[in-house]
DRENLO-827755 format. One record per atom (N, C-alpha, C): residue in three letters; x, z, y. Coordinates in Angstrom, 2 decimals, m for minus. Layout:
BEGIN
SITE / aa / x / z / y
SITE / ALA / X / Z / Y;
...
end
This chain:
BEGIN
SITE / aa / x / z / y
SITE / MET / 0.45 / m4.65 / m23.19;
SITE / MET / 1.50 / m5.25 / m22.38;
SITE / MET / 2.76 / m4.40 / m22.49;
SITE / SER / 3.89 / m5.04 / m22.32;
SITE / SER / 5.16 / m4.32 / m22.33;
SITE / SER / 5.38 / m3.65 / m20.98;
SITE / ILE / 6.30 / m2.72 / m20.94;
SITE / ILE / 6.62 / m2.04 / m19.69;
SITE / ILE / 7.14 / m3.04 / m18.65;
SITE / GLU / 7.88 / m4.06 / m19.09;
SITE / GLU / 8.38 / m5.08 / m18.16;
SITE / GLU / 7.23 / m5.90 / m17.58;
SITE / GLN / 6.23 / m6.20 / m18.39;
SITE / GLN / 5.05 / m6.91 / m17.88;
SITE / GLN / 4.28 / m6.04 / m16.90;
SITE / ASP / 4.18 / m4.74 / m17.21;
SITE / ASP / 3.50 / m3.82 / m16.29;
SITE / ASP / 4.24 / m3.72 / m14.96;
SITE / LYS / 5.57 / m3.70 / m15.00;
SITE / LYS / 6.36 / m3.66 / m13.76;
SITE / LYS / 6.11 / m4.92 / m12.92;
SITE / LYS / 6.07 / m6.05 / m13.59;
SITE / LYS / 5.83 / m7.31 / m12.89;
SITE / LYS / 4.44 / m7.31 / m12.26;
SITE / LEU / 3.45 / m6.81 / m13.01;
SITE / LEU / 2.09 / m6.72 / m12.47;
SITE / LEU / 2.06 / m5.79 / m11.26;
SITE / ALA / 2.73 / m4.65 / m11.35;
SITE / ALA / 2.75 / m3.68 / m10.24;
SITE / ALA / 3.34 / m4.29 / m8.97;
SITE / SER / 4.32 / m5.17 / m9.11;
SITE / SER / 4.96 / m5.78 / m7.95;
SITE / SER / 4.07 / m6.83 / m7.28;
SITE / ARG / 3.03 / m7.25 / m7.95;
SITE / ARG / 2.14 / m8.24 / m7.34;
SITE / ARG / 1.43 / m7.68 / m6.12;
SITE / PHE / 1.14 / m6.37 / m6.12;
SITE / PHE / 0.44 / m5.81 / m4.96;
SITE / PHE / 1.29 / m5.93 / m3.69;
SITE / PRO / 2.49 / m5.38 / m3.66;
SITE / PRO / 3.25 / m5.49 / m2.40;
SITE / PRO / 3.65 / m6.93 / m2.08;
SITE / LEU / 4.02 / m7.70 / m3.08;
SITE / LEU / 4.57 / m9.03 / m2.82;
SITE / LEU / 3.52 / m10.11 / m2.59;
SITE / GLU / 2.37 / m10.00 / m3.24;
SITE / GLU / 1.35 / m11.03 / m3.08;
SITE / GLU / 0.16 / m10.55 / m2.25;
SITE / VAL / m0.41 / m9.39 / m2.62;
SITE / VAL / m1.58 / m8.90 / m1.89;
SITE / VAL / m1.22 / m8.59 / m0.45;
SITE / VAL / m0.13 / m7.84 / m0.24;
SITE / VAL / 0.24 / m7.45 / 1.12;
SITE / VAL / 1.01 / m8.57 / 1.81;
SITE / ASN / 2.13 / m8.97 / 1.28;
SITE / ASN / 2.98 / m9.92 / 1.99;
SITE / ASN / 2.34 / m11.29 / 2.19;
SITE / GLN / 1.50 / m11.71 / 1.24;
SITE / GLN / 0.86 / m13.01 / 1.35;
SITE / GLN / m0.62 / m12.90 / 1.76;
SITE / ARG / m1.09 / m11.67 / 1.99;
SITE / ARG / m2.47 / m11.42 / 2.46;
SITE / ARG / m3.52 / m11.94 / 1.48;
SITE / LYS / m3.30 / m11.73 / 0.19;
SITE / LYS / m4.21 / m12.22 / m0.84;
SITE / LYS / m5.01 / m11.06 / m1.45;
SITE / LEU / m5.88 / m10.47 / m0.64;
SITE / LEU / m6.69 / m9.33 / m1.09;
SITE / LEU / m7.54 / m9.68 / m2.31;
SITE / ASN / m7.93 / m10.93 / m2.45;
SITE / ASN / m8.77 / m11.33 / m3.58;
SITE / ASN / m8.07 / m11.15 / m4.92;
SITE / LEU / m6.74 / m11.11 / m4.92;
SITE / LEU / m6.00 / m10.91 / m6.17;
SITE / LEU / m6.23 / m9.52 / m6.77;
SITE / LEU / m6.66 / m8.57 / m5.95;
SITE / LEU / m6.95 / m7.23 / m6.47;
SITE / LEU / m7.97 / m7.29 / m7.60;
SITE / ASP / m8.93 / m8.19 / m7.50;
SITE / ASP / m9.95 / m8.32 / m8.54;
SITE / ASP / m9.35 / m8.80 / m9.86;
SITE / GLU / m8.25 / m9.54 / m9.77;
SITE / GLU / m7.61 / m10.10 / m10.96;
SITE / GLU / m6.88 / m9.04 / m11.79;
SITE / PHE / m6.19 / m8.12 / m11.12;
SITE / PHE / m5.36 / m7.19 / m11.88;
SITE / PHE / m5.74 / m5.72 / m11.73;
SITE / THR / m6.91 / m5.46 / m11.15;
SITE / THR / m7.41 / m4.09 / m11.03;
SITE / THR / m8.71 / m3.98 / m11.82;
SITE / ALA / m8.83 / m2.93 / m12.62;
SITE / ALA / m10.06 / m2.70 / m13.37;
SITE / ALA / m11.21 / m2.44 / m12.40;
SITE / PRO / m12.41 / m2.92 / m12.73;
SITE / PRO / m13.56 / m2.74 / m11.82;
SITE / PRO / m13.85 / m1.27 / m11.49;
SITE / ASN / m13.55 / m0.36 / m12.41;
SITE / ASN / m13.82 / 1.06 / m12.19;
SITE / ASN / m12.56 / 1.84 / m11.81;
SITE / ALA / m11.54 / 1.14 / m11.32;
SITE / ALA / m10.28 / 1.80 / m10.95;
SITE / ALA / m10.52 / 2.85 / m9.87;
SITE / VAL / m9.70 / 3.90 / m9.91;
SITE / VAL / m9.79 / 4.97 / m8.91;
SITE / VAL / m8.59 / 4.87 / m7.98;
SITE / GLU / m8.88 / 4.81 / m6.69;
SITE / GLU / m7.86 / 4.73 / m5.65;
SITE / GLU / m7.76 / 6.10 / m4.99;
SITE / HIS / m6.64 / 6.78 / m5.23;
SITE / HIS / m6.45 / 8.13 / m4.70;
SITE / HIS / m5.82 / 8.16 / m3.31;
SITE / ALA / m5.48 / 6.99 / m2.76;
SITE / ALA / m4.70 / 6.98 / m1.52;
SITE / ALA / m5.44 / 6.43 / m0.31;
SITE / VAL / m6.71 / 6.09 / m0.43;
SITE / VAL / m7.42 / 5.60 / 0.76;
SITE / VAL / m7.75 / 6.78 / 1.67;
SITE / PRO / m7.85 / 6.54 / 2.97;
SITE / PRO / m8.16 / 7.64 / 3.88;
SITE / PRO / m9.60 / 8.14 / 3.70;
SITE / PRO / m9.86 / 9.36 / 4.15;
SITE / PRO / m11.22 / 9.90 / 4.07;
SITE / PRO / m12.21 / 8.94 / 4.75;
SITE / GLY / m13.39 / 8.84 / 4.15;
SITE / GLY / m14.41 / 7.97 / 4.71;
SITE / GLY / m14.50 / 6.62 / 4.02;
SITE / LEU / m13.45 / 6.25 / 3.28;
SITE / LEU / m13.48 / 5.00 / 2.52;
SITE / LEU / m13.69 / 5.34 / 1.05;
SITE / PRO / m14.41 / 4.47 / 0.33;
SITE / PRO / m14.63 / 4.77 / m1.09;
SITE / PRO / m13.34 / 4.66 / m1.88;
SITE / PRO / m13.14 / 5.52 / m2.89;
SITE / PRO / m11.91 / 5.51 / m3.68;
SITE / PRO / m11.95 / 4.44 / m4.78;
SITE / THR / m12.24 / 3.21 / m4.35;
SITE / THR / m12.46 / 2.09 / m5.26;
SITE / THR / m11.65 / 0.88 / m4.81;
SITE / ILE / m11.73 / m0.18 / m5.58;
SITE / ILE / m11.07 / m1.43 / m5.20;
SITE / ILE / m11.61 / m1.93 / m3.86;
SITE / GLU / m12.91 / m1.72 / m3.62;
SITE / GLU / m13.50 / m2.15 / m2.34;
SITE / GLU / m12.94 / m1.31 / m1.19;
SITE / GLY / m12.71 / m0.02 / m1.42;
SITE / GLY / m12.09 / 0.82 / m0.40;
SITE / GLY / m10.67 / 0.36 / m0.09;
SITE / THR / m9.94 / m0.05 / m1.12;
SITE / THR / m8.59 / m0.57 / m0.92;
SITE / THR / m8.63 / m1.85 / m0.08;
SITE / LYS / m9.56 / m2.73 / m0.38;
SITE / LYS / m9.69 / m3.97 / 0.39;
SITE / LYS / m10.04 / m3.67 / 1.85;
SITE / MET / m10.96 / m2.71 / 2.05;
SITE / MET / m11.33 / m2.34 / 3.42;
SITE / MET / m10.13 / m1.78 / 4.17;
SITE / PHE / m9.39 / m0.89 / 3.51;
SITE / PHE / m8.22 / m0.28 / 4.16;
SITE / PHE / m7.19 / m1.33 / 4.55;
SITE / PHE / m6.86 / m2.22 / 3.61;
SITE / PHE / m5.85 / m3.22 / 3.94;
SITE / PHE / m6.36 / m4.27 / 4.91;
SITE / GLY / m7.65 / m4.50 / 4.95;
SITE / GLY / m8.20 / m5.36 / 6.00;
SITE / GLY / m7.93 / m4.76 / 7.38;
SITE / MET / m8.12 / m3.43 / 7.49;
SITE / MET / m7.83 / m2.73 / 8.75;
SITE / MET / m6.33 / m2.75 / 9.04;
SITE / MET / m5.51 / m2.56 / 7.99;
SITE / MET / m4.05 / m2.59 / 8.18;
SITE / MET / m3.60 / m3.96 / 8.71;
SITE / PHE / m4.10 / m5.02 / 8.09;
SITE / PHE / m3.70 / m6.37 / 8.50;
SITE / PHE / m4.14 / m6.67 / 9.94;
SITE / ALA / m5.30 / m6.14 / 10.35;
SITE / ALA / m5.77 / m6.35 / 11.72;
SITE / ALA / m4.88 / m5.62 / 12.72;
SITE / ALA / m4.47 / m4.40 / 12.38;
SITE / ALA / m3.65 / m3.60 / 13.29;
SITE / ALA / m2.17 / m3.97 / 13.22;
SITE / PHE / m1.71 / m4.35 / 12.03;
SITE / PHE / m0.30 / m4.66 / 11.79;
SITE / PHE / m0.21 / m6.07 / 11.19;
SITE / PRO / m0.40 / m7.11 / 12.00;
SITE / PRO / m0.49 / m8.46 / 11.45;
SITE / PRO / 0.78 / m8.96 / 10.78;
SITE / ASP / 1.90 / m8.34 / 11.06;
SITE / ASP / 3.17 / m8.78 / 10.43;
SITE / ASP / 3.63 / m7.82 / 9.33;
SITE / LEU / 2.74 / m6.96 / 8.84;
SITE / LEU / 3.10 / m6.00 / 7.79;
SITE / LEU / 3.75 / m6.70 / 6.60;
SITE / GLN / 4.90 / m6.20 / 6.19;
SITE / GLN / 5.61 / m6.73 / 5.03;
SITE / GLN / 6.19 / m5.58 / 4.23;
SITE / TYR / 6.14 / m5.72 / 2.91;
SITE / TYR / 6.72 / m4.75 / 2.00;
SITE / TYR / 7.95 / m5.34 / 1.32;
SITE / THR / 8.93 / m4.50 / 1.09;
SITE / THR / 10.08 / m4.82 / 0.25;
SITE / THR / 10.08 / m3.81 / m0.89;
SITE / VAL / 10.10 / m4.31 / m2.12;
SITE / VAL / 10.15 / m3.42 / m3.28;
SITE / VAL / 11.61 / m3.00 / m3.47;
SITE / GLU / 11.85 / m1.70 / m3.40;
SITE / GLU / 13.21 / m1.17 / m3.54;
SITE / GLU / 13.51 / m0.77 / m4.99;
SITE / ASP / 12.55 / m0.11 / m5.64;
SITE / ASP / 12.73 / 0.36 / m7.02;
SITE / ASP / 11.41 / 0.27 / m7.75;
SITE / THR / 11.47 / m0.05 / m9.03;
SITE / THR / 10.31 / m0.02 / m9.91;
SITE / THR / 10.74 / 0.61 / m11.22;
SITE / ILE / 10.04 / 1.67 / m11.60;
SITE / ILE / 10.38 / 2.42 / m12.81;
SITE / ILE / 9.11 / 2.56 / m13.63;
SITE / GLY / 9.22 / 2.36 / m14.94;
SITE / GLY / 8.05 / 2.46 / m15.79;
SITE / GLY / 8.29 / 3.32 / m17.01;
SITE / GLU / 7.25 / 4.07 / m17.37;
SITE / GLU / 7.28 / 4.87 / m18.60;
SITE / GLU / 5.85 / 5.08 / m19.06;
SITE / GLY / 5.61 / 4.83 / m20.33;
SITE / GLY / 4.27 / 5.00 / m20.87;
SITE / GLY / 3.30 / 4.08 / m20.16;
SITE / ASP / 2.21 / 4.65 / m19.65;
SITE / ASP / 1.21 / 3.84 / m18.96;
SITE / ASP / 1.33 / 3.92 / m17.44;
SITE / ARG / 2.49 / 4.41 / m16.95;
SITE / ARG / 2.69 / 4.60 / m15.50;
SITE / ARG / 3.84 / 3.74 / m14.97;
SITE / ILE / 3.64 / 3.23 / m13.77;
SITE / ILE / 4.68 / 2.51 / m13.04;
SITE / ILE / 4.85 / 3.22 / m11.70;
SITE / ALA / 6.08 / 3.53 / m11.33;
SITE / ALA / 6.39 / 4.12 / m10.02;
SITE / ALA / 7.18 / 3.10 / m9.22;
SITE / GLN / 6.82 / 2.98 / m7.96;
SITE / GLN / 7.54 / 2.06 / m7.07;
SITE / GLN / 7.87 / 2.75 / m5.76;
SITE / ARG / 9.06 / 2.43 / m5.28;
SITE / ARG / 9.48 / 2.82 / m3.92;
SITE / ARG / 9.54 / 1.54 / m3.12;
SITE / VAL / 8.79 / 1.51 / m2.02;
SITE / VAL / 8.78 / 0.32 / m1.17;
SITE / VAL / 9.14 / 0.71 / 0.25;
SITE / THR / 9.65 / m0.27 / 0.97;
SITE / THR / 9.88 / m0.13 / 2.41;
SITE / THR / 8.90 / m1.04 / 3.11;
SITE / ALA / 8.19 / m0.50 / 4.09;
SITE / ALA / 7.24 / m1.27 / 4.87;
SITE / ALA / 7.81 / m1.48 / 6.27;
SITE / HIS / 7.50 / m2.63 / 6.85;
SITE / HIS / 7.89 / m2.92 / 8.23;
SITE / HIS / 6.72 / m3.61 / 8.90;
SITE / ALA / 6.39 / m3.17 / 10.11;
SITE / ALA / 5.26 / m3.77 / 10.82;
SITE / ALA / 5.32 / m3.45 / 12.31;
SITE / THR / 4.58 / m4.25 / 13.07;
SITE / THR / 4.41 / m4.04 / 14.50;
SITE / THR / 2.93 / m3.75 / 14.75;
SITE / MET / 2.67 / m2.67 / 15.50;
SITE / MET / 1.29 / m2.26 / 15.74;
SITE / MET / 0.70 / m3.05 / 16.91;
SITE / LYS / m0.09 / m4.07 / 16.58;
SITE / LYS / m0.69 / m4.95 / 17.58;
SITE / LYS / m2.15 / m4.64 / 17.84;
SITE / GLY / m2.76 / m3.82 / 16.98;
SITE / GLY / m4.17 / m3.47 / 17.15;
SITE / GLY / m4.40 / m2.00 / 16.88;
SITE / ASP / m5.56 / m1.51 / 17.27;
SITE / ASP / m5.91 / m0.11 / 17.02;
SITE / ASP / m6.05 / 0.12 / 15.53;
SITE / PHE / m5.74 / 1.35 / 15.09;
SITE / PHE / m5.80 / 1.67 / 13.67;
SITE / PHE / m6.24 / 3.11 / 13.47;
SITE / LEU / m7.36 / 3.31 / 12.79;
SITE / LEU / m7.88 / 4.64 / 12.46;
SITE / LEU / m7.92 / 5.55 / 13.68;
SITE / GLY / m8.39 / 5.01 / 14.79;
SITE / GLY / m8.53 / 5.79 / 16.02;
SITE / GLY / m7.27 / 5.88 / 16.86;
SITE / MET / m6.17 / 5.29 / 16.40;
SITE / MET / m4.92 / 5.31 / 17.16;
SITE / MET / m4.79 / 4.00 / 17.93;
SITE / PRO / m4.49 / 4.07 / 19.23;
SITE / PRO / m4.38 / 2.85 / 20.02;
SITE / PRO / m3.13 / 2.05 / 19.67;
SITE / ALA / m3.23 / 0.74 / 19.78;
SITE / ALA / m2.08 / m0.13 / 19.54;
SITE / ALA / m0.96 / 0.21 / 20.52;
SITE / THR / 0.26 / 0.22 / 20.02;
SITE / THR / 1.41 / 0.54 / 20.86;
SITE / THR / 2.31 / m0.66 / 21.12;
SITE / GLY / 2.19 / m1.69 / 20.31;
SITE / GLY / 3.08 / m2.85 / 20.43;
SITE / GLY / 4.46 / m2.60 / 19.87;
SITE / LYS / 4.70 / m1.41 / 19.33;
SITE / LYS / 6.02 / m1.06 / 18.80;
SITE / LYS / 6.09 / m1.37 / 17.31;
SITE / SER / 7.33 / m1.56 / 16.84;
SITE / SER / 7.59 / m1.82 / 15.42;
SITE / SER / 8.08 / m0.55 / 14.74;
SITE / ALA / 7.86 / m0.49 / 13.44;
SITE / ALA / 8.31 / 0.66 / 12.66;
SITE / ALA / 8.68 / 0.20 / 11.26;
SITE / THR / 9.58 / 0.95 / 10.66;
SITE / THR / 9.97 / 0.76 / 9.26;
SITE / THR / 9.84 / 2.12 / 8.59;
SITE / TRP / 9.12 / 2.17 / 7.45;
SITE / TRP / 8.89 / 3.45 / 6.78;
SITE / TRP / 8.92 / 3.26 / 5.27;
SITE / SER / 9.02 / 4.36 / 4.57;
SITE / SER / 9.06 / 4.36 / 3.10;
SITE / SER / 7.71 / 4.75 / 2.52;
SITE / GLU / 7.44 / 4.22 / 1.35;
SITE / GLU / 6.24 / 4.58 / 0.61;
SITE / GLU / 6.60 / 4.73 / m0.87;
SITE / MET / 5.88 / 5.62 / m1.55;
SITE / MET / 6.02 / 5.79 / m3.00;
SITE / MET / 4.64 / 5.56 / m3.61;
SITE / HIS / 4.61 / 4.81 / m4.71;
SITE / HIS / 3.34 / 4.49 / m5.37;
SITE / HIS / 3.46 / 4.72 / m6.87;
SITE / ILE / 2.40 / 5.24 / m7.44;
SITE / ILE / 2.32 / 5.39 / m8.90;
SITE / ILE / 1.03 / 4.71 / m9.34;
SITE / LEU / 1.17 / 3.87 / m10.34;
SITE / LEU / 0.02 / 3.16 / m10.91;
SITE / LEU / m0.13 / 3.58 / m12.36;
SITE / ARG / m1.38 / 3.74 / m12.79;
SITE / ARG / m1.66 / 3.90 / m14.21;
SITE / ARG / m2.34 / 2.63 / m14.66;
SITE / LEU / m1.81 / 2.04 / m15.73;
SITE / LEU / m2.34 / 0.78 / m16.24;
SITE / LEU / m2.93 / 0.96 / m17.63;
SITE / LYS / m3.94 / 0.14 / m17.90;
SITE / LYS / m4.54 / 0.12 / m19.23;
SITE / LYS / m5.00 / m1.31 / m19.50;
SITE / ASP / m4.59 / m1.85 / m20.63;
SITE / ASP / m4.98 / m3.20 / m21.03;
SITE / ASP / m4.65 / m4.23 / m19.95;
SITE / GLY / m3.49 / m4.08 / m19.31;
SITE / GLY / m3.04 / m5.05 / m18.32;
SITE / GLY / m3.74 / m4.98 / m16.97;
SITE / LYS / m4.42 / m3.86 / m16.70;
SITE / LYS / m5.12 / m3.69 / m15.42;
SITE / LYS / m4.76 / m2.34 / m14.82;
SITE / VAL / m4.72 / m2.29 / m13.50;
SITE / VAL / m4.52 / m1.03 / m12.79;
SITE / VAL / m5.82 / m0.25 / m12.88;
SITE / VAL / m5.74 / 1.00 / m13.36;
SITE / VAL / m6.93 / 1.85 / m13.46;
SITE / VAL / m6.88 / 3.05 / m12.51;
SITE / GLU / m5.68 / 3.39 / m12.02;
SITE / GLU / m5.53 / 4.45 / m11.02;
SITE / GLU / m4.32 / 4.15 / m10.17;
SITE / HIS / m4.40 / 4.57 / m8.89;
SITE / HIS / m3.27 / 4.43 / m7.96;
SITE / HIS / m3.18 / 5.67 / m7.09;
SITE / TRP / m1.95 / 6.16 / m6.94;
SITE / TRP / m1.63 / 7.24 / m6.01;
SITE / TRP / m0.54 / 6.72 / m5.08;
SITE / GLY / m0.57 / 7.12 / m3.82;
SITE / GLY / 0.46 / 6.67 / m2.88;
SITE / GLY / 0.79 / 7.76 / m1.88;
SITE / VAL / 2.06 / 7.77 / m1.49;
SITE / VAL / 2.54 / 8.69 / m0.46;
SITE / VAL / 3.30 / 7.87 / 0.56;
SITE / VAL / 2.91 / 8.01 / 1.83;
SITE / VAL / 3.51 / 7.22 / 2.92;
SITE / VAL / 4.22 / 8.18 / 3.87;
SITE / ASP / 5.41 / 7.80 / 4.32;
SITE / ASP / 6.15 / 8.59 / 5.31;
SITE / ASP / 5.51 / 8.34 / 6.68;
SITE / GLN / 4.35 / 8.98 / 6.89;
SITE / GLN / 3.60 / 8.77 / 8.12;
SITE / GLN / 4.27 / 9.36 / 9.34;
SITE / VAL / 5.03 / 10.43 / 9.17;
SITE / VAL / 5.73 / 11.03 / 10.31;
SITE / VAL / 6.73 / 10.03 / 10.88;
SITE / SER / 7.53 / 9.43 / 10.01;
SITE / SER / 8.50 / 8.44 / 10.47;
SITE / SER / 7.80 / 7.25 / 11.13;
SITE / MET / 6.75 / 6.76 / 10.48;
SITE / MET / 6.01 / 5.62 / 11.02;
SITE / MET / 5.43 / 5.95 / 12.39;
SITE / MET / 4.73 / 7.08 / 12.51;
SITE / MET / 4.07 / 7.41 / 13.76;
SITE / MET / 5.05 / 7.75 / 14.88;
SITE / THR / 6.19 / 8.32 / 14.52;
SITE / THR / 7.22 / 8.60 / 15.52;
SITE / THR / 7.77 / 7.29 / 16.09;
SITE / GLN / 8.10 / 6.36 / 15.20;
SITE / GLN / 8.61 / 5.06 / 15.65;
SITE / GLN / 7.59 / 4.28 / 16.47;
SITE / LEU / 6.32 / 4.43 / 16.13;
SITE / LEU / 5.27 / 3.72 / 16.86;
SITE / LEU / 4.94 / 4.40 / 18.20;
SITE / GLY / 5.53 / 5.57 / 18.45;
SITE / GLY / 5.29 / 6.28 / 19.70;
SITE / GLY / 3.97 / 7.07 / 19.70;
SITE / LEU / 3.44 / 7.34 / 18.52;
SITE / LEU / 2.17 / 8.06 / 18.41;
SITE / LEU / 2.35 / 9.55 / 18.24;
SITE / MET / 3.59 / 9.99 / 18.02;
SITE / MET / 3.89 / 11.41 / 17.97;
SITE / MET / 5.34 / 11.60 / 18.39;
SITE / PRO / 5.68 / 12.75 / 18.92;
SITE / PRO / 7.06 / 12.97 / 19.36;
SITE / PRO / 8.01 / 13.08 / 18.19;
SITE / GLY / 9.22 / 12.63 / 18.40;
SITE / GLY / 10.25 / 12.75 / 17.37;
SITE / GLY / 10.95 / 14.09 / 17.45;
SITE / PRO / 11.85 / 14.34 / 16.51;
SITE / PRO / 12.58 / 15.61 / 16.54;
SITE / PRO / 13.48 / 15.67 / 17.78;
SITE / LYS / 13.67 / 16.89 / 18.25;
SITE / LYS / 14.49 / 17.07 / 19.45;
SITE / LYS / 15.89 / 17.45 / 19.09;
end
């Protein structure tokens, strides 16, 4: 696949899987043995772990939406900067629902092979998210 095709494939996760709640699409563009480096402890680092995590996200943040800000590709890697926005309506990973909304940034790197995602790394601005949700104090 070309780098432009890989970029388009990478955008399917935020735009279709998350925004349209189509978790089943992960099976279409993720290799069965893909490694997920960004799931929380206790979840398997697999496509099934990703599905479990986002199932919990959708339950806690039913209006979660991603906006793709930047997509950059080189070699077999795609990097994306996304902005997430959501309202915490349910408990999440032991944190009680606050009813508050938050907007935060995320960075993702995908490694692709033969048109499939084979590895994913992600970094989420959790401090900003948790501060806005009222789960931790903000700077003074």
